[in-house]
C-alpha positions as CSV (number, residue, x, y, z in Angstrom):
1,M,6.7,-5.3,1.3
2,Y,7.4,-1.7,2.2
3,T,9.9,0.7,0.7
4,L,9.6,3.8,2.8
5,P,11.4,7.1,2.0
6,L,13.6,7.9,4.9
7,P,14.5,11.6,4.5
8,G,16.3,13.1,7.4
9,F,17.5,10.0,9.1
10,Q,21.0,10.0,10.4
11,Q,23.3,7.1,10.1
12,I,24.5,6.6,13.7
13,P,28.0,5.2,13.6
14,A,27.5,2.0,15.3
15,A,28.9,-0.9,16.8
16,P,26.8,-3.9,15.7
17,Q,23.2,-3.2,16.9
18,P,21.1,-6.3,16.3
19,A,21.2,-7.5,19.9
20,S,20.7,-4.1,21.6
21,V,17.9,-3.1,19.2
22,C,16.0,-6.2,20.4
23,A,15.2,-4.4,23.6
24,E,12.2,-2.1,23.1
25,A,13.5,0.8,25.2
26,E,16.8,0.7,23.2
27,L,14.9,0.5,19.9
28,I,12.9,3.6,20.9
29,A,16.0,5.4,21.9
30,H,17.7,4.7,18.6
31,L,14.5,5.7,16.7
32,Q,14.4,9.0,18.5
33,Q,18.0,9.6,17.7
34,G,17.2,9.2,14.0
35,S,18.7,5.8,13.3
36,E,17.7,4.4,9.9
37,A,18.7,0.9,11.0
38,A,16.3,1.1,14.0
39,F,13.5,2.3,11.8
40,R,14.0,-0.5,9.4
41,T,14.1,-2.9,12.4
42,L,10.7,-1.5,13.5
43,V,9.2,-1.9,10.0
44,E,10.5,-5.5,9.7
45,R,9.2,-6.4,13.1
46,Y,5.7,-5.0,12.8
47,Q,4.8,-4.6,9.1
48,H,3.0,-7.9,8.6
49,R,1.0,-7.6,11.8
50,I,-0.1,-4.0,11.0
51,Y,-0.8,-4.9,7.4
52,R,-3.0,-7.9,8.3
53,T,-4.9,-5.8,10.9
54,V,-5.6,-3.1,8.4
55,L,-6.5,-5.6,5.7
56,A,-9.0,-7.3,8.1
57,L,-10.8,-3.9,8.5
58,L,-10.6,-2.7,4.9
59,C,-10.6,-6.0,3.0
60,S,-8.7,-4.3,0.1
61,P,-5.0,-5.3,-0.2
62,E,-4.2,-2.1,-2.1
63,E,-5.8,0.2,0.5
64,A,-4.4,-1.9,3.3
65,E,-0.8,-1.5,2.0
66,D,-1.3,2.3,1.6
67,V,-2.7,2.7,5.1
68,A,0.0,0.5,6.6
69,Q,2.7,2.6,4.9
70,E,1.0,5.7,6.3
71,V,1.2,4.3,9.8
72,F,5.0,3.8,9.5
73,V,5.4,7.3,8.0
74,E,3.5,8.7,11.0
75,V,5.7,6.8,13.3
76,Y,8.8,8.3,11.6
77,Q,7.3,11.8,11.8
78,T,6.2,11.6,15.5
79,I,8.5,9.2,17.2
80,G,10.2,12.1,19.0
81,R,7.0,12.7,20.9
82,F,6.6,9.1,22.0
83,R,6.9,8.9,25.8
84,G,6.5,5.2,26.3
85,E,3.1,5.4,28.0
86,A,2.1,2.3,25.9
87,T,4.2,-0.3,24.2
88,L,5.3,0.2,20.7
89,A,2.9,-2.5,19.5
90,T,0.0,-0.9,21.3
91,W,0.8,2.5,19.8
92,L,1.1,1.0,16.3
93,Y,-2.2,-0.9,16.6
94,R,-3.9,2.4,17.7
95,L,-2.5,4.2,14.7
96,A,-3.4,1.4,12.4
97,T,-6.9,0.9,13.5
98,S,-7.6,4.7,13.7
99,R,-6.3,5.2,10.1
100,A,-8.2,2.1,8.8
101,L,-11.5,3.3,10.3
102,K,-11.0,6.7,8.7
103,Q,-10.3,5.1,5.4
104,Q,-13.4,2.9,5.8
105,R,-15.6,6.0,6.5
106,R,-14.2,7.7,3.4
107,A,-15.1,4.6,1.4
108,R,-18.6,4.6,2.8
109,A,-18.9,8.3,1.9
110,R,-17.8,7.6,-1.7
111,K,-20.3,4.7,-1.9
112,R,-23.1,6.9,-0.7
113,F,-22.1,9.7,-3.1
114,A,-22.0,7.2,-6.0
115,Y,-25.5,6.0,-5.1
116,L,-26.9,9.4,-4.9
117,T,-25.3,10.7,-8.1
118,S,-26.5,7.6,-9.9
119,L,-30.1,8.2,-8.6
120,L,-29.9,11.9,-9.7
121,G,-28.5,10.9,-13.1
122,F,-25.3,13.0,-12.8
123,D,-22.8,10.2,-13.0
124,N,-22.8,6.5,-13.5
125,R,-19.2,5.8,-12.6
126,V,-18.5,3.2,-10.0
127,L,-16.6,5.0,-7.2
128,Y,-16.5,2.0,-4.8
129,E,-15.5,-1.5,-5.8
130,P,-16.2,-4.5,-3.7
131,A,-13.2,-6.0,-1.9
132,D,-11.6,-9.0,-3.4
133,N,-10.9,-12.2,-1.5
134,D,-7.2,-12.2,-1.1
135,H,-7.4,-12.9,2.6
136,P,-7.0,-15.9,4.8
137,Q,-10.7,-15.8,5.9
138,A,-11.6,-16.8,2.4
139,Q,-10.7,-20.4,3.3
140,L,-13.5,-20.7,5.8
141,E,-16.7,-21.5,4.1
142,G,-16.4,-20.1,0.6
143,R,-16.6,-16.7,-1.1
144,Q,-20.2,-15.8,-0.4
145,Q,-20.0,-16.5,3.4
146,V,-16.8,-14.6,3.7
147,E,-18.2,-11.6,1.8
148,L,-21.2,-11.7,4.1
149,L,-19.1,-11.9,7.2
150,R,-16.9,-9.0,6.1
151,A,-19.9,-6.9,5.3
152,H,-21.4,-7.5,8.8
153,I,-18.1,-6.9,10.6
154,A,-17.8,-3.6,8.7
155,R,-21.2,-2.5,10.0
156,L,-20.3,-3.1,13.7
157,P,-19.7,0.0,15.8
158,D,-16.1,1.1,15.6
159,Q,-14.9,-0.2,18.9
160,Q,-16.6,-3.5,18.5
161,Q,-15.1,-3.8,15.0
162,V,-11.6,-3.1,16.3
163,A,-11.9,-5.4,19.3
164,F,-13.2,-8.2,17.1
165,T,-10.5,-7.7,14.5
166,L,-7.6,-7.6,17.1
167,R,-8.9,-10.6,18.9
168,H,-9.7,-12.9,15.9
169,E,-7.2,-11.6,13.3
170,Q,-4.2,-10.7,15.5
171,E,-5.1,-13.0,18.4
172,L,-4.3,-10.2,21.0
173,S,-5.2,-10.9,24.6
174,Y,-8.0,-9.0,26.2
175,E,-5.4,-7.0,28.1
176,E,-3.6,-6.0,24.9
177,I,-6.9,-5.0,23.3
178,A,-7.8,-2.9,26.3
179,A,-4.5,-1.1,26.0
180,V,-5.1,-0.4,22.3
181,L,-8.6,0.9,23.0
182,S,-7.6,2.7,26.2
183,T,-10.3,0.9,28.1
184,T,-10.7,-1.9,30.6
185,V,-10.6,-5.7,30.2
186,S,-14.3,-5.9,31.2
187,A,-15.2,-3.3,28.6
188,V,-13.3,-5.4,25.9
189,E,-15.2,-8.5,27.1
190,S,-18.5,-6.6,26.6
191,L,-17.5,-5.3,23.2
192,L,-16.6,-8.8,22.0
193,F,-19.8,-10.3,23.5
194,R,-21.9,-7.7,21.7
195,A,-20.0,-8.0,18.4
196,R,-20.3,-11.8,18.4
197,K,-24.0,-11.6,19.3
198,T,-24.7,-9.2,16.5
199,L,-22.7,-11.3,14.0
200,R,-24.4,-14.6,15.1
201,H,-27.8,-12.9,14.7
202,H,-27.1,-11.8,11.2
203,L,-25.1,-14.8,10.0
204,Q,-27.0,-17.8,11.4
205,P,-27.6,-20.3,10.0
206,T,-25.2,-19.6,7.1
207,Q,-22.1,-19.0,9.3
208,R,-21.5,-20.9,12.5
209,H,-17.8,-20.2,13.2
210,V,-17.9,-16.7,14.7
C-alpha cells in the first residue's frame, strides 16, 4: 500500500535479519541505526492497523492513506528520539490518532467555511465531500445507518472517539488503550461507557449494535 521515500537510510551490511528483527528492541535498534530493511519491516508490520485506525476516524480512504503515510514519515524522522517508554504499537497509535484528529478538525473547519461563504454569497464550491462507504462497517445495517453512526462517532469528544475506535475497530484491550491515551484503565472504561451511552441515545431505535 505504501511507497515511502527513504532518503538518508543506510544499508547496514547484514547477516540475515528476519529473526532478529522480530524482537521489538532489536527492531528499534536497527531503526535507530538507519536500517532501511528495519523500516520496511516496521511498515509491513503495522501499516494495515494504522490505516484502518485512521480510516475509522476519517472515513475517507484517500485521507486515511495520506495520514497513515505521514505517520510513518514522522517515525522515520523521529525514531532517534524514541526512548522505549511505550511500545512501538502504542507510539504508532498515538501518532495516528493525533494526526487523524487534526485532519478531522481541518475538515470541519473547511466545512464551516464552505457553509459561511455559501451563506454570504462569496463562493458556492463544495469544500467538503461526504465520506464514501469503502469500510467494513458498511456491512452492518446498510448505508444510511452506517453514515449516521459515523457522523455521531465523529461528534464524540476526542478521547471518547479515540477510545471507541481503538476498542471496536482495532480490538485493543483496555490496558492498551490506556497506554495510547496516557491514562488509566478506569478512565478508559469511563470514556467507553460515555461514548456508548451517547451513541445509543442518538442512534436508537435505528442502530442496536453499538
